[in-house]
C-alpha positions as CSV (number, residue, x, y, z in Angstrom):
1,X,76.9,146.1,-45.9
2,X,75.3,142.5,-46.8
3,X,78.5,141.1,-45.5
4,X,78.2,142.6,-41.8
5,X,74.3,141.3,-41.9
6,X,73.3,144.8,-42.0
7,X,69.9,145.4,-44.3
8,X,69.3,148.4,-46.1
9,X,66.0,150.1,-45.2
10,X,64.5,152.6,-47.8
11,X,62.0,155.1,-46.4
12,X,59.7,156.8,-48.9
13,X,58.3,159.8,-47.2
14,X,57.3,163.3,-48.1
15,X,57.0,164.4,-51.9
16,X,59.6,163.5,-54.5
17,X,62.7,165.3,-54.9
18,X,63.0,168.2,-57.0
19,X,65.3,166.2,-59.9
20,X,62.7,163.5,-59.7
21,X,59.9,165.8,-60.3
22,X,61.2,167.2,-62.9
23,X,62.0,164.1,-64.7
24,X,58.5,162.9,-64.5
25,X,57.2,166.3,-65.8
26,X,59.3,165.8,-68.5
27,X,58.3,161.9,-69.3
28,X,54.6,163.5,-68.9
29,X,55.3,166.0,-71.8
30,X,56.8,163.5,-74.2
31,X,53.9,161.3,-73.5
32,X,51.3,163.7,-74.5
33,X,53.2,165.0,-77.2
34,X,53.5,161.4,-78.4
35,X,50.4,160.7,-78.3
36,X,48.8,164.0,-80.0
37,X,51.4,163.1,-83.0
38,X,49.8,159.8,-83.0
39,X,46.3,161.2,-82.8
40,X,47.3,163.6,-85.8
41,X,49.0,160.7,-88.1
42,X,46.3,158.4,-87.6
43,X,43.8,161.2,-88.9
44,X,46.1,161.9,-91.9
45,X,46.4,158.2,-92.9
46,X,42.4,157.7,-92.3
47,X,41.7,160.9,-94.5
48,X,44.2,159.6,-97.5
49,X,42.4,156.3,-97.3
50,X,39.0,157.4,-97.5
51,X,40.5,159.8,-100.3
52,X,42.0,156.9,-102.5
53,X,38.6,154.7,-101.8
54,X,36.9,157.8,-103.0
55,X,39.2,158.4,-106.0
56,X,38.9,154.4,-106.9
57,X,35.1,154.6,-106.9
58,X,35.3,157.3,-109.5
59,X,37.6,155.8,-111.7
60,X,40.3,158.1,-111.0
61,X,42.5,156.1,-108.6
62,X,45.3,154.0,-108.9
63,X,43.1,151.1,-108.8
64,X,41.2,152.0,-112.2
65,X,44.7,152.1,-114.5
66,X,47.3,149.2,-115.0
67,X,50.3,148.9,-112.6
68,X,53.6,150.4,-113.6
69,X,55.9,148.2,-114.9
70,X,58.9,146.9,-112.5
71,X,62.2,149.0,-113.2
72,X,60.5,152.0,-114.9
73,X,60.3,155.5,-113.6
74,X,57.2,156.1,-111.9
75,X,56.5,159.4,-110.3
76,X,53.9,160.0,-107.7
77,X,52.0,163.5,-107.3
78,X,49.1,164.4,-104.7
79,X,45.7,165.6,-106.5
């Protein structure tokens, strides 16, 4: 068409087609779900950091003892 010097004109009139509308809804749902998951993960990380800080203040945390030797077996358990 460009060779024949015809310029295409795109008109955006009316509502979005069904397929596009469904795609936008799916994207919106993924975005909301991701934001919710991000908030939950941030809360868990903050809680873990606060617990570690409290334990280190009480002398029970990892900061109170010596670091494990490199290459030794080390296991971690939740309190």
